Every structure is written in C-alpha cells, then in structure tokens.
C-alpha positions in Angstrom: -0.9 16.6 18.4 2.1 17.1 15.9 0.6 18.2 12.4 -0.1 15.9 9.7 2.6 14.8 7.2 2.5 13.1 3.9 4.5 10.5 3.1 2.9 9.3 -0.2 6.2 11.2 -2.0 8.0 8.0 -0.3 5.5 5.6 -1.5 5.6 7.1 -5.1 9.9 6.7 -5.1 9.6 2.7 -4.0 6.8 3.0 -6.7 9.3 4.4 -9.5 11.9 2.0 -7.8 9.8 -1.1 -9.0 9.3 0.4 -12.6 12.9 0.6 -12.4 12.9 -3.3 -11.7 10.5 -4.1 -14.4 7.8 -4.5 -11.7 3.9 -2.9 -11.7 4.7 0.9 -10.1 3.2 0.6 -6.8 5.2 1.4 -3.9 4.1 1.3 0.4 5.4 2.6 3.1 4.5 2.2 6.9 4.7 5.0 9.4 4.9 4.7 13.0 2.7 6.6 15.6 6.1 8.9 15.8 5.8 9.5 12.4 9.1 7.7 11.4 9.0 5.5 8.3 9.5 2.1 9.6 8.9 -0.1 6.5 9.4 0.8 2.9 8.9 -1.6 -0.1 8.0 -1.9 -3.9 6.3 -4.5 -5.5 8.5 -7.4 -6.7 6.2 -10.2 -7.7 8.3 -10.9 -10.8 11.3 -10.5 -9.2 10.8 -13.0 -6.5 8.4 -15.3 -8.9 5.5 -14.8 -5.8 2.2 -13.6 -6.6 1.9 -12.4 -2.9 5.1 -10.2 -3.2 2.7 -6.7 -3.3 4.0 -3.7 -2.2 1.5 -3.5 1.0 2.6 -7.4 2.1 5.7 -6.7 1.9 5.8 -3.4 4.0 3.6 -5.2 6.5 6.3 -8.4 6.9 9.1 -5.7 7.1 7.2 -3.6 9.5 5.8 -6.8 11.5 9.2 -7.9 12.0 11.3 -4.6 13.0 8.0 -4.3 15.6 8.6 -8.0 16.9 4.5 -8.3 16.5 2.1 -9.7 13.9 -0.2 -6.5 14.8 0.8 -2.7 13.7 -2.0 -0.3 15.7 -1.4 2.9 15.5 0.8 2.5 12.1 -0.2 4.3 8.9 0.2 2.3 5.2 0.6 4.7 2.3 -0.1 3.0 -0.7 0.1 4.1 -4.5 -2.8 2.5 -5.3 -6.0 0.8 -4.0 -5.3 -2.0 -2.2 -6.3 -5.7 -3.9 -8.6 -7.8 -1.9 -5.4 -9.9 -0.7 -3.8 -6.7 0.4 -6.7 -5.5 2.5 -7.2 -8.5 4.4 -3.6 -8.2 5.3 -4.1 -5.0 5.9 -6.9 -5.2 8.3 -5.0 -8.3 9.9 -2.3 -6.3 10.8 -4.6 -3.3 12.5 -3.4 -0.8 10.6 -5.1 2.4 12.1 -5.0 4.7 8.5 -4.9 3.7 4.6 -3.7 6.4 2.3 -3.3 5.7 -1.7 -3.2 7.7 -4.6 -5.2 6.2 -7.3 -8.6 3.8 -7.5 -8.0 0.5 -9.1 -11.6 -0.5 -10.6 -10.0 -3.4 -12.2 -8.4 -5.1 -9.3 -9.1 -3.2 -6.1 -10.3 -4.5 -3.0 -11.2 -1.3 -0.5 -13.5 1.1 -3.4 -13.9 -1.3 -5.6 -14.5 -5.1 -6.5 -15.6 -6.6 -2.5 -14.9 -3.8 -0.7 -13.4 -5.9 1.8 -13.2 -3.4 4.9 -16.9 -3.1 4.4 -18.0 -7.1 4.7 -18.8 -8.1 8.4 -16.2 -10.8 8.8 -13.2 -7.9 8.6 -11.3 -8.2 11.8 -10.5 -4.5 11.6 -11.7 -1.5 9.6 -8.6 1.0 9.5 -9.6 4.6 8.8 -9.4 5.1 4.7 -8.2 8.5 3.1 -8.3 7.7 -1.1 -7.1 10.0 -3.8 -3.7 11.1 -2.3 -1.2 12.3 -4.6 -3.4 10.4 -7.4 -2.7 11.9 -10.3 1.1 11.1 -9.8 0.0 7.3 -9.0 -1.9 7.1 -12.5 1.0 8.7 -14.2 3.6 6.4 -13.3 0.9 3.7 -13.9 0.0 4.5 -17.6 3.5 5.3 -18.7 4.2 1.8 -17.3 1.7 -0.1 -19.2 1.8 2.3 -22.2 5.5 1.6 -22.3 5.1 -2.3 -22.8 2.1 -1.8 -25.5 
C-alpha cells in the first residue's frame, strides 16, 4: 500500500482559478485508485449560467466521462468547502470512496451541517469523510473573496 498523499493543494489551485473568474472560490479534484488526478474543476455557476455548475458536480461529470461510467468506486474527491446537499447527493450517487474537504459550511453545507445527506437512511452510498483538510487556506480564500465584494 502506498503512503497517503493529499491532493488538497490541487483543489485549492482550482479554487483560486475560480476566484479569478469571479466565481465563489471552491475547487475540487477527483483522484483515481492509482493516485492520479482524473478530473479537476472550480465553480462555474456564473460563467455557465448554471446553478448546478459547482466544482464537485463539474469534476464528477468529467471523471465519469473519462471512466465511461456513472460510478467511481475507489475514487477520492478533494474539495475546498463542505459540499452542499446537491453535491453530497451526487457524491453518494457516484459511489465516491473517500471525501476530503477543507472549510466547514454551517450555512449551506450538506455533510456535517444542514441535512447531513450521508446520515440519511436513503443515502445510496456513504463515503468515508475527512474534514478540515487545509481548512485555514480554504477559509482564507473564501473570506478574501467575500471581503472584496463588500
């Protein structure tokens, strides 16, 4: 078994790129069982005029397309912010093995806050969840972005 390698820095890079596009700075990467990044994305809701174009959804779509499957067993998802309920449900549907996220989202989160999608008896699949990964960096990006808007 190979040693653990965090890919949160790649997700943070995607979040920074999203911020430069005027998007809320959230980034996501999906890692295959062999440790390679198979998809990466940042929020594009404004750019695409699509309320579902969250970083997680875009990364899941790209990874599923690359795999030729709607399911990604054994894959890991790194995302800079706690997934919302929509994204948490998609993560469950895709059968992601492990979810690593940075900043908590008490207002709109769907994993540790709000509806706690993975705790619901109707969750099709529950990934292993690891929170607080590079949380300070993710929180700082979000805080800076919203401070500039005010």
